[in-house]
C-alpha positions in Angstrom: -0.1 -0.1 0.1 3.1 2.4 0.7 3.7 2.5 -3.3 1.0 3.3 -3.7 0.2 6.5 -1.5 2.8 8.1 -3.6 -0.4 8.5 -6.0 -2.3 11.7 -6.4 -5.6 10.5 -7.7 -5.6 7.8 -5.4 -8.7 7.5 -2.7 -8.5 5.9 0.4 -12.1 4.0 0.0 -13.3 1.8 2.9 -13.6 -1.2 0.5 -10.0 -1.1 -0.1 -9.6 -1.4 3.7 -11.6 -3.4 4.1 -10.3 -6.4 2.0 -7.7 -8.7 3.5 -4.0 -7.6 3.2 -3.5 -10.2 0.2 -6.4 -9.0 -1.8 -5.9 -5.1 -1.5 -3.3 -5.6 -4.3 -6.6 -6.8 -6.5 -8.6 -4.3 -5.5 -6.2 -1.9 -6.4 -6.0 -3.3 -9.8 -10.0 -3.1 -10.7 -9.4 0.3 -9.1 -12.4 -0.1 -6.1 -10.7 2.8 -4.3 -11.9 4.8 -6.8 -15.3 4.8 -7.3 -16.1 7.8 -9.8 -15.1 5.3 -12.5 -18.6 2.7 -11.7 -20.6 5.6 -11.8 -19.5 7.2 -15.1 -19.9 4.1 -17.1 -23.4 3.5 -14.9 -25.4 6.6 -16.0 -25.0 6.3 -19.6 -27.2 3.7 -18.7 -29.3 4.9 -16.8 -29.6 8.2 -18.9 -31.0 5.4 -22.0 -33.8 3.3 -19.6 -34.9 6.4 -17.8 -35.5 8.6 -21.0 -36.9 5.7 -22.4 -39.5 5.7 -19.7 -38.3 2.6 -18.2 -37.0 3.8 -14.4 -40.3 3.3 -13.0 -41.1 -0.3 -14.0 -37.7 -1.7 -14.9 -35.8 -0.2 -11.5 -34.4 -3.8 -11.3 -32.2 -3.2 -14.2 -30.9 -0.3 -13.0 -29.4 -2.1 -10.4 -27.8 -4.7 -12.3 -26.5 -1.8 -14.4 -24.9 -0.9 -11.3 -22.7 -4.4 -11.4 -22.6 -4.7 -14.6 -20.7 -1.3 -13.9 -18.1 -2.2 -11.0 -17.6 -5.5 -12.8 -16.7 -4.4 -15.9 -14.7 -1.2 -15.2 -12.8 -3.5 -13.0 -12.4 -5.6 -16.3 -11.3 -2.9 -18.3 -9.2 -1.9 -15.6 -7.6 -4.8 -15.5 -7.0 -4.8 -18.7 -5.9 -1.2 -19.3 -3.4 -2.1 -16.9 -1.8 -5.6 -18.7 -1.4 -4.2 -21.4 0.1 -0.9 -20.1 2.4 -2.4 -17.4 5.4 -1.3 -18.9 4.3 1.8 -19.4 3.2 2.9 -16.5 6.5 2.5 -15.0 7.6 5.4 -17.0 4.7 7.4 -15.4 4.8 8.8 -11.6 0.9 8.3 -11.2 1.0 5.0 -12.7 4.5 3.5 -11.5 2.5 2.1 -7.6 0.2 0.3 -9.7 -0.1 -3.3 -8.6 1.1 -5.2 -11.6 3.5 -1.7 -13.0 5.2 -2.2 -9.4 5.4 -6.3 -9.1 2.6 -6.5 -6.5 0.7 -8.5 -8.6 2.3 -11.2 -11.3 0.8 -11.2 -14.9 -1.1 -15.0 -14.3 -3.1 -13.3 -11.7 -4.4 -10.5 -13.2 -5.3 -12.2 -15.6 -7.3 -14.8 -13.8 -8.4 -11.8 -12.1 -9.5 -10.5 -15.0 -11.4 -13.7 -16.2 -13.9 -13.4 -12.8 -15.0 -10.2 -13.4 -15.9 -10.9 -16.9 -17.8 -13.8 -15.4 -20.0 -11.2 -13.1 -20.3 -9.2 -16.3 -21.9 -12.1 -18.4 -24.3 -12.7 -15.1 -25.7 -8.6 -15.8 -25.4 -9.7 -19.1 -27.3 -13.3 -18.4 -30.2 -10.7 -16.9 -31.0 -8.5 -20.5 -33.3 -10.1 -23.8 -31.1 -11.5 -26.9 -31.5 -7.7 -28.4 -29.8 -6.0 -25.6 -27.0 -8.9 -25.5 -26.2 -8.0 -29.2 -26.1 -3.8 -28.3 -23.7 -5.0 -25.5 -21.3 -8.0 -26.8 -20.3 -5.4 -29.9 -18.4 -3.4 -27.2 -16.2 -6.1 -27.0 -13.7 -4.9 -29.7 -13.9 -0.5 -28.5 -12.6 -1.8 -25.2 -10.3 -4.4 -26.6 -8.4 -1.4 -28.8 -8.9 1.2 -26.5 -5.8 0.7 -24.4 -3.7 1.1 -27.5 -5.2 4.0 -28.6 -2.5 6.0 -26.6 0.4 4.7 -28.3 -1.3 6.0 -32.1 -3.6 9.0 -32.0 -3.9 12.2 -30.5 -7.3 11.6 -29.4 -7.3 7.8 -26.8 -10.1 10.4 -25.4 -12.5 10.0 -28.3 -12.1 5.7 -28.3 -12.8 6.0 -24.7 -16.1 8.1 -25.0 -17.6 5.1 -27.6 -16.9 3.0 -25.2 -17.8 4.4 -22.0 -21.1 6.1 -23.3 -22.1 2.1 -24.9 -24.0 1.6 -22.0 -26.4 4.0 -23.5 -28.3 1.9 -26.5 -27.6 -1.3 -24.1 -29.9 0.1 -21.6 -32.3 1.9 -24.2 -32.3 -2.1 -26.3 -33.7 -3.5 -23.0 -36.5 -1.4 -22.6 -38.0 -0.5 -26.2 -36.3 -3.5 -28.0 -35.1 -1.5 -30.9 -33.0 1.2 -31.9 -34.3 5.0 -31.9 -33.4 8.4 -33.6 -33.5 9.7 -29.2 -31.1 6.5 -28.3 -28.9 8.2 -31.0 -28.7 11.5 -30.0 -28.1 10.5 -26.5 -25.5 8.3 -27.2 -23.5 10.9 -29.1 -24.2 13.4 -26.0 -22.1 11.0 -23.6 -19.4 10.4 -25.9 -18.7 14.5 -25.5 -19.1 14.5 -22.0 -16.5 11.7 -22.0 -14.0 13.4 -24.4 -14.5 16.6 -22.4 -14.1 14.7 -18.3 -11.4 12.9 -19.7 -9.7 16.1 -21.1 -9.7 17.3 -17.5 -8.0 13.9 -16.1 -5.7 13.5 -18.7 -4.3 17.1 -17.6 -2.8 15.6 -14.2 -0.4 13.8 -16.6 0.9 15.9 -19.4 4.5 16.0 -18.2 4.9 12.6 -17.6 2.8 11.7 -21.1 5.1 13.6 -23.1 8.3 11.9 -21.8 6.9 8.5 -21.5 5.6 9.6 -25.7 1.9 8.6 -24.4 -1.1 11.0 -26.8 -3.8 12.7 -25.3 -7.0 15.7 -26.3 -4.9 17.5 -23.4 -1.4 17.3 -25.1 -3.0 18.1 -28.2 -4.9 21.1 -27.3 -1.9 22.3 -25.2 -3.2 26.0 -23.7 -6.3 25.2 -25.7 -7.7 22.8 -23.3 -9.9 25.1 -21.5 -12.0 26.0 -24.6 -11.7 22.2 -26.0 -13.4 21.1 -22.8 -15.8 23.7 -23.2 -17.0 23.1 -26.5 -17.1 18.8 -26.5 -19.6 20.4 -23.3 -21.8 22.3 -25.4 -21.6 19.8 -27.9 -22.6 17.5 -25.3 -25.9 19.4 -24.0 -26.9 20.1 -27.8 -27.0 16.5 -28.5 -28.8 15.8 -25.0 -31.3 18.6 -25.6 -32.2 17.2 -29.1 -32.2 13.5 -27.7 -34.8 14.7 -25.1 -36.1 17.1 -27.5 -37.2 13.3 -29.7 -38.5 12.0 -27.0 -41.3 15.1 -25.7 -40.6 18.1 -28.4 -40.9 21.4 -25.8 -39.0 23.6 -24.5 -39.6 23.3 -21.4 -38.4 20.2 -21.5 -35.1 20.9 -22.8 -34.8 22.9 -19.8 -34.5 20.2 -17.8 -30.8 20.4 -18.8 -30.3 23.6 -16.9 -28.9 22.4 -14.2 -26.4 20.1 -15.6 -25.7 23.3 -18.2 -24.9 25.4 -15.1 -22.5 22.3 -13.0 -20.6 21.9 -16.4 -20.3 26.0 -16.7 -18.7 26.0 -13.5 -16.1 22.9 -14.1 -14.8 24.9 -16.8 -15.3 28.3 -15.4 -13.1 27.8 -12.9 -10.6 24.8 -14.2 -6.8 25.1 -13.5 -4.9 23.5 -16.6 -1.6 23.1 -14.0 -2.7 22.2 -11.1 -3.5 18.7 -11.2 -5.4 18.5 -8.4 -7.9 20.7 -9.3 -8.2 18.4 -12.6 -9.1 15.5 -10.2 -11.5 17.4 -8.6 -13.2 18.7 -11.8 -12.9 15.6 -13.3 -14.5 13.4 -10.2 -17.1 16.5 -10.0 -18.3 14.1 -13.9 -20.6 12.0 -10.8 -23.0 15.4 -10.2 -23.4 15.8 -14.0 -24.5 12.7 -14.7 -26.7 12.6 -12.1 -28.6 15.6 -13.2 -28.3 14.4 -16.6 -30.1 11.2 -15.3 -32.6 13.5 -13.6 -33.3 15.2 -16.5 -33.9 12.4 -18.5 -36.2 10.9 -15.7 -38.4 13.4 -15.6 -39.1 13.6 -18.8 -39.0 9.7 -19.7 -42.1 9.2 -16.6 -44.4 12.2 -18.3 -43.8 11.8 -21.7 
């Protein structure tokens, strides 16, 4: 645990402390100490279920999606660390990770990855077959993501495609088919992810430059704040169109005002060269997700 404490974005979450000492490196490998990742993966699922009008009737599905978000986020982080174990040793923030530091063997990491995927499989079996097919369609995107930072300046775009996949899964799970609102909601989620992960990447600009890792934060440079603002504006526009598709009234679109104000606060107060501030703004997107979910819940329930 000592090596991990040097990482600025590590939370001493109660779950890690509750684990037996031998299990703690695996908890860290799955990022159980950083629950923000669960929420960012879960919220797009909740948005689509709510906007499709299924939140009240299928509240159990929301719980299954949360379990799936925890399991598959952990599996994704484990896979990412397997792929990046050598690269992680070159970055100050990540060199203490269990695989990079040698606290977990490569074989044990693969076994842990499989176990988490089995939990995801249990969640998958709770969906009808159309939603299952949609969910399985994300596997190629997930597998390719860790390599994107090596080949493109825009790996956050790929992450957006992956972390937003809960939108089509949730929508099809409720309605059994795709719809224009679903695609707009998904597009908005993608832009949102690009924005908040650009903020997250501000922490690593110097280390990423030394290690040769590409990111939107490095690509945008001094224009990072403006870039994040544009991504957030695009997200809000797409979410607004999605809501309009379900309920074509300006009052319905106004349900996004609280989320818009929250995103405006993020951009207006973002300190590009302050890693701690960037991390705090990134984590505040848990509240953004909740605000959008409430807007979708109100509109979906009254459409």
